[in-house]
N, C-alpha and C positions, 0 to 999 in steps of 0.2 A: 192137776196142771195149774201152773201159775198164769194169770191173765196179763201180768205186767212183768217186765224185766227188772233187774236190780236197779237200773238207772231210771226207772219210771216209765220207760217206753212200752209199747204194746208187745205182747208175746208174738214171736214170729209164727207160732203154730195157729194162734187165733187169727192173725192177719192173713195167713195163707188159706185157712179154711174159709174166711169171709170172701177172699178174692176168688176162690173156687165157686162159691155160691153166686157171686156177681157174674162170673163168666157163664155159668149155666143159665142164670136169669136173663142175661143179655141175649144169648142165643135163642132162648125161648121167646122173649118179648119181640125181638126183631122178626122172627119167623111168623109169629102170630099176628102182630100188628102191622108190620111193614111188608108182609107177604114175601119176604126174602130173608135168607140167612145172612146175617152180618155179625162178625165177631169182634171181640175186643182188640184194640191196637191203638197206637198213638202217633206213629210217624207220619201217616197220611194227614192227620189233623194239622201237624206243623207245616206241611206243604200247602194245605188249604189256607192256613193263616197267612202264609207268605203271599199266596195268591190274592187274598182279601186286601192285604196291605198294598200289593202291587196294583190292584185295580184302581186305587185312589189316584195314582199318578200315571198309569199307562194301561187303561182299560182295554184298548185295542190290542195291545201285546198279549194280555191274558186271554182275550177271546180267540186270538189266532194261535196260541201256544198249544201244541199237540198234547203235551202232558196234562195241561189244565183242562182240556176238553175230555180227556179220559178220566181224570180225577176231578170231578166237578168242584169248583170253588164255591163252597157253601158252608153255612153253619148248620150242622146236623147233630144227631144224638152223640156221635163220637166226639165231636168238637166240644159239646157241653160236658161230656165225660172227662176230657182232659182238663177243662176249666175246673170241674168239680174236684179232680185230683189235686190241683194246685190249692184250691180253697180248703179242701179237707186236710191237706198236709199242713197248711198254715194254722188252721184251727187246732189241729192235734198238737202241733209243736208249741203253740202258745198255751194251750190248756195243760200240757204236762210240764211246762217250764223249760223246755229245751230250746226254744226259739232264741236266736241271737244273730245279729249282723256280723258277718265274718268275711272280710275281703280276701284273706289268705288262710286256708285251713291249717291247723297246727301240723298235721302230717306233711303237707306240702312244704310248709315253712322249714321244718326240720330237715327235709331232704334237698329242697331246691332253693331255699332262701325266702326272705320276706317281700320280694318284689311283687307289687300288685300288677304291674305291667306284664311281667313274665307269666304270672298266674292267668291273667286275662287272655294273653296270646295262647297259652296252653289250652284254656277252656274253649276258645273259639276254634282252634285247629282240631281239638278233640271232637267238638260238636259237628264240625264239617265232615270229618272222617266218619263219625257215627251215622250221620244222615245219609251220606253217600252209600255206606254199607247197608243201611236199612232199605234204601231205594233199590239197590242192586239185588238184595235178598227178597224184595217185594214184601217187606214187612220188618217191623222192629222186634226186639227181643220179647216185648210184652205180647205182641200179636202172635209170634211163633210159639212162645212159651206157654201162653194160655190157650189161645184158640187153636193153633196148629196141633199142639199136643193133645187137646181135647178130641181132635179129629183123627189122631194117630197118623198125621201127615209125615211122610218120609222126609220131604223137603224141610219141614219144621225141625225134625230131629237133627238134620245136617246143619241147618242155619243156626239153631240154638247151640249146638256143639262148637261151631265156629265162633259165635259171639262170645261164649264163655272162654274158649281156648285163647282167643286173641286178647280178651280182657285180662286173663291171668298173665299172659306174656307181657303185655304192656304195663300192668301193675308191677310186675317183677323188674322190668327195665327202668321204670320211673322211680319206684320206691325201694328197690333192692330187697334183699332177704331180711325178713323181720327177725330181730334177735329175741330169744326166749327169756 
């Protein structure tokens, strides 16, 4: 088995295996040390980050917000995990030479043009839709895909199917059929 792809990136098999080990280790560690089972996921961390930012300008609103009282606004191990994902991705892309600043990806530019504003609006709207979907599903694709599947959760199978199905549909609508 090759550990690197032809373009110098990590093998998806190695990355997948390491992600599985991380999921098992996180379930074990949180059960043993936090005395509760807490699984991998990312979307709640973004909500908590928004709450932390909002606390600086409207602390009383955050304290009275029903959602923030349920999802405590704090920096916890999942928050640090998401920060570590960002830092790890940055280090990996710099070390394998694939890091570059890119305001409009080539695939987007080919299909929808070079407009930075159009790309930014698309990214913002896509992010909003993704976060609304993640909150409605009570978790993001990483949470359902890793943690939910590890528990054989029926709701995770359904949520993950919807995430992927909608992703394929939107990619087809935005980028069209790929020519061979």
